[in-house]
N, C-alpha and C positions, 0 to 999 in steps of 0.2 A: 585085777585082772592076770593071771600067771603067765608066763611065756607059755609055758606049755597049752594055756588052751586057747593060743591061736586065734581061729574064726568066733570065738567067743559069742558074740550075741546069735549069728546066726544058728550055730551049734545048741544053742540052749533055747533057739526059736525064738522069747518074746522076751522084753525088756520093758520092767512095770514099774510106774511112776510110782512114789511116794505114797497114792492111794491105792495101788495095786490096778491099777487101769493101764490095758496098753497105751500108748501112747504113737502119735503118727506125724512128722511135720508138714503143713501144706508143700506143695511142690512149690520151686519160687527158684531164683536166680542164683546159681551156685556162688558160697562164700568159702576166703579163706580163713582156715582157724586164727583166732586171735592170740597172739600170748598175752596180752592182758597185765595183771600184774604181777606175774607167774615168771621170776627172774630165773626160774627153772626150768621154761618152757624148752620142749625139744618140739622141732618139725617136725610130723610124722612120715615113715618112709614113703616115696613114692615112686611109681614106676614112670620113665620117663620115653622109653621108646619100647617097641617091640617088632621082631622079626623072624621069619619062619625061617628055618635050618634044617631041611629033610624031614624028618618025623620030630621037630622039636621047634617049639617057641623060645625064644633066647629072648628073656626078659631082662631089657638094663634098667636102672635108676640110681634116686637118691635117697643116701639115710643119712644118720649121724658118722662122723669117723668112727672107724675099725668097728661099729654095733654089728650084731649079729641077726641076719635076716632071716624070717622063718616065712615061708607058702605054706598053709594048708586047707584044704578039704572038709566038711561035713563028715566024710567016712574017718576021720583021722590021719590020711596020708600026709605026708610034708616032706619038703623039699627046705636046706640050708644053703644058705649063702653069707659072704663075710663083706663088708662096707673096707674099701681101701683107707687109704689115710686123709683122701679128697672126701669120701663120703661116696664115691661110686661103687656100683656094685650087680653082678651078672648071674642070671639064674636060669637055670636050662630046666625046659618043662616039657615032659612028652606032650605029644598032641595026641587028641583021641577022637574017636568017632560021633562022640553025642557034647554037648552043651555041657561044662562045668564052672560052678562057683567055687573063688576061694579067698578064703582071708591071710591079708600082710600085715607083719607085724614085725617090729623091732627090738631088740634088748640091747641095753648101754647101760654099763655101770650099776646094774641090777635092777634098770627101768626097763617096764616095757611102754613103747607106743604103739597103739594101732593106724593103720592106715586107713585113710577118709573111704569110706566106701568098702566092695567088693569086685575081684576081679572076675570077670566072666571070661571064659575060652569057649567061642563057639567053634562047631566045625567048619565052618566055611575057612577058617585060617585068622576070623578076626581075635582083638582081646580086647576088651571094654571095661572100664571103671565103671561100677554100677552107684549112685548116688543117692544116700534118701532125700527125698525131698527137692531134686533137682535133674537132669539132664543127666544120661551116659555120657561118659567122653569116650569113641574108639580109638583107641590108642595107634600113633603110627598110619594115618588115616588117610596117607598121602595130601596133594596138594588140588585135585581136582575139584572145582566145588560141588558139593551134593548133600544131600539132607543124609544123617548118619542112624537117628535114634529117634524115637518117642516115648516120653515119659507119662505116665497117665495114674492116677489115682479112683476110686471108688466115686470121688464128687465130682470127676470131669478136671479137677487141676490137671494141665498138662505144661511140658516142657517140649519144644521141639530142637533137636540139637543137628549142626551140621557143619561143614567146612566149607570155609569162603577164604579170600588174598586175603592178608593180614588186613586188618582197619577199615576191610572196604565194608559200606551199607549196605543193608542187608534188609528187603522187604517179606513178609510172610501171609500168603493168601492162602484161605482155607476155604475150598468150594468157590473158589473164583473170588472171593470177597476178602480183602486185607484185615490180618488177624491183628499182625502186632511187625514189628521191626526193631533193628539193631544194628550194633559194628560188629564184624568179627575181631577178637582178640590179636594181642601181636602173635600167636600164635598161627591165628587161622581160623580158630572155632567160633563155635556159636551156640550161644544158649539163649532162646526165642522165648519168653514165659507167656502164655497165654491168656488173657483177662478175662474170657469169657471160659462157662465151661464146656468141656466137648463132648457131646452127648454122644453115647452109642449110636455104632453103624459104620457104614464105609465113608471115608472123607479123601478127598482128594488135597494133600499138601503141595504150595508148589516154594520158592525159595525163588531170588530175584535180584541182581544187582547191574550194575557196570558191567557189561559184558558177558552175564553169564545168567544161566537158570538151571534151575534142577527140580523135577517133582515125583510125587509117590503119592502113591493109592494105598491106605490104612484100613485096618478095618480096626475099630475099639469096641470090647465087648468086655462087661466086669468081671472079673477071676470069678472063678470058682474055689469054692473050700478048699485047703493045698492040705489036709488031712492028715496035719502031722509034719509034714516035710517044712522043711525050710525053703525051700523053691521049686517049682515046676517050670520046665522047658517044652518049647510044643513049635514043632515048623508052621511057619504060615505062610501065604500066599506071597503077603509084604516083608519076609524076613524071618527073624525068631522071635519067638514071645516068650518074655521071662516074667514069672508072677511070683516074688520074693517079697520074704519078710524083713524089713526093716528093723536097725538098732532100736527102735523106738517101738516094734510090735506090731505097726501097720503093714498092711500088702501094697506095694507099691511094682505097676505093670512096666515093662520095659518092650518096644520094638525094636529090635536092632534089624536096621531097615539095609534090605539087599543093594 
């Protein structure tokens, strides 16, 4: 994929497997890319923090030293940045009154490396990383324990994301029944994978740990056809809903919670 393609799979809408069928990874715990046996492996670029500065988002991240960063949207608008000798970079993105999705890539020594997932900039001022087959990660989410996102697919596979004290044990209840448990990672992020399908309808999600709890009511419903668009956003009572085509060609729904 060329550097100019930028938004790659979400612009072309569907990525097909060798038999020409759309592929879609089931929702699961997020996994880091593995360098495996490729000695030339380059870690993908990543956004590490987001802050708001007036009418702009200021994105900060890591990439290969001296790499050129490209942020692009499906309409072809792009923003460029240059990583310094340590791989640190900063990019300013104008805020908008609507939700937008972007692809991030870097170019170094003629090689192009795509970032994991896509970036969602919400009108509320939050920026999240949408990850196929995993939960959305809200960037710079603060330290107050809370639910941040729910991701689900047509089969009811679901991941609940949130923030808690680093290393804290957390239990998740759905409609009053314990459904999952786990620990926050070293940065305080949670990704709790449901072992049973989350059926359509209204559900109450609640996380609890030592000294904290937080709850949200969500509405789960199958997505309607995207009619050729790579994604669709809609305001909901529980936050912002995004139905989006994954790089594998399936459709994943993300609720970015209020």
